[in-house]
C-alpha positions as CSV (number, residue, x, y, z in Angstrom):
1,X,24.2,108.6,177.7
2,X,25.8,105.1,177.2
3,X,28.2,104.0,179.9
4,X,31.3,102.2,178.6
5,X,32.7,99.4,180.7
6,X,36.2,99.6,181.9
7,X,38.4,97.6,179.4
8,X,41.6,97.5,181.4
9,X,42.8,94.1,182.5
10,X,44.3,95.4,185.8
11,X,42.7,97.6,188.4
12,X,44.4,101.0,188.8
13,X,45.2,102.4,192.2
14,X,45.2,106.1,192.7
15,X,48.6,106.6,194.4
16,X,50.8,109.7,194.6
17,X,54.3,108.7,195.7
18,X,57.8,109.7,194.6
19,X,59.2,107.9,191.5
20,X,62.8,107.9,190.2
21,X,63.5,107.0,186.6
22,X,67.0,106.4,185.2
23,X,67.4,106.0,181.5
24,X,68.6,102.7,180.2
25,X,70.8,102.7,177.1
26,X,69.9,99.4,175.4
27,X,73.4,99.2,173.9
28,X,74.9,99.1,177.4
29,X,72.2,97.1,179.1
30,X,73.9,93.8,178.5
31,X,77.1,95.1,180.2
32,X,75.3,96.9,183.1
33,X,75.0,95.1,186.4
34,X,71.6,94.8,188.0
35,X,72.8,96.8,191.0
36,X,74.2,99.8,189.2
37,X,73.2,103.0,191.0
38,X,70.5,105.3,189.5
39,X,72.7,108.3,189.8
40,X,75.2,106.9,187.3
41,X,72.8,107.6,184.4
42,X,70.4,110.3,183.2
43,X,67.8,110.5,186.0
44,X,64.4,112.1,185.5
45,X,63.8,114.3,188.6
46,X,60.7,115.5,190.4
47,X,58.5,112.6,189.2
48,X,55.4,111.4,191.1
49,X,53.0,108.6,190.4
50,X,49.3,109.4,189.7
51,X,48.2,105.8,189.5
52,X,49.7,102.4,189.6
53,X,48.6,98.9,188.4
54,X,50.3,95.5,188.1
55,X,51.5,96.2,184.6
56,X,52.6,99.8,184.8
57,X,52.5,103.3,186.2
58,X,51.2,106.7,185.1
59,X,53.4,109.5,186.3
60,X,53.8,113.3,186.2
61,X,57.1,115.2,186.0
62,X,58.2,118.7,185.6
63,X,61.7,117.7,184.7
64,X,63.4,119.2,181.6
65,X,64.3,115.7,180.5
66,X,62.3,114.6,177.5
67,X,60.3,111.3,177.8
68,X,59.8,109.6,174.5
69,X,57.6,106.5,173.8
70,X,59.8,103.5,173.5
71,X,62.5,104.7,175.9
72,X,63.5,102.3,178.6
73,X,64.0,103.2,182.3
74,X,65.0,101.7,185.6
75,X,62.1,102.5,187.9
76,X,62.3,103.1,191.7
77,X,59.1,103.8,193.5
78,X,59.1,104.9,197.2
79,X,56.0,103.8,199.0
80,X,55.6,105.4,202.5
81,X,54.8,103.2,205.5
82,X,51.4,104.9,205.9
83,X,50.3,103.6,202.5
84,X,51.6,100.1,203.2
85,X,49.7,100.0,206.5
86,X,46.6,101.5,205.0
87,X,46.7,104.5,207.3
88,X,47.1,108.2,206.4
89,X,47.3,109.3,210.1
90,X,50.2,108.9,212.4
91,X,50.3,105.8,214.6
92,X,49.7,106.8,218.2
93,X,51.6,103.7,219.3
94,X,54.8,104.8,217.5
95,X,57.3,106.2,220.0
96,X,58.3,109.8,219.5
97,X,61.5,110.2,217.4
98,X,61.1,106.9,215.5
99,X,61.1,107.5,211.8
100,X,58.7,105.8,209.4
101,X,60.1,103.2,207.0
102,X,59.5,103.5,203.3
103,X,59.4,100.5,201.0
104,X,61.2,100.7,197.7
105,X,59.9,98.9,194.7
106,X,62.3,98.5,191.7
107,X,62.1,97.3,188.2
108,X,62.4,98.3,184.5
109,X,59.9,99.5,182.0
110,X,59.2,101.2,178.7
111,X,57.4,104.5,178.1
112,X,54.3,103.8,176.0
113,X,52.5,107.2,176.0
114,X,53.5,110.8,176.8
115,X,51.1,113.7,177.3
116,X,51.4,117.4,178.1
117,X,49.9,118.3,181.4
118,X,49.0,121.8,182.5
119,X,48.3,122.5,186.2
120,X,48.0,126.0,187.6
121,X,49.8,127.5,184.6
122,X,52.7,125.0,185.1
123,X,53.4,122.8,182.1
124,X,54.5,119.2,182.9
125,X,54.7,115.8,181.3
126,X,52.4,112.9,182.0
127,X,53.7,109.5,180.9
128,X,52.5,105.9,181.0
129,X,55.3,103.4,181.7
130,X,54.7,99.7,181.2
131,X,56.8,97.4,183.5
132,X,58.9,94.7,181.8
133,X,58.1,92.3,184.6
134,X,56.6,92.6,188.1
135,X,58.4,95.1,190.4
136,X,60.7,93.7,193.1
137,X,61.0,94.7,196.7
138,X,64.2,96.7,197.0
139,X,64.3,97.2,200.7
140,X,63.4,100.0,203.1
141,X,64.6,103.5,203.5
């Protein structure tokens, strides 16, 4: 069997973290301030990333909101401290009662592909979203 070489320009990282998407209405985007809250627009709930690369993200959602290729969204990705530090175990040096900090990455992008996903008899949506520009660090939670 012939092996096909990977043709992607950017390496994908398997990463499952919470993702918030808020629909952008292109007619209003010129009037919208860059710090407008996600909750003021249609938000896609219960989305998680499956993989991420420099140019985009592939995510899964069980939301009733329909994702359509070409639609634009504000993107907010919450990356847990354990992922940032490269550790999946708790830090024995962290004092009890001190909460972890999560980094927030923000940006905008466009849906380029949508697929139906079935997992354990639950139907969801898989979507590829291409970032308009590199994501920006939006602070910590």
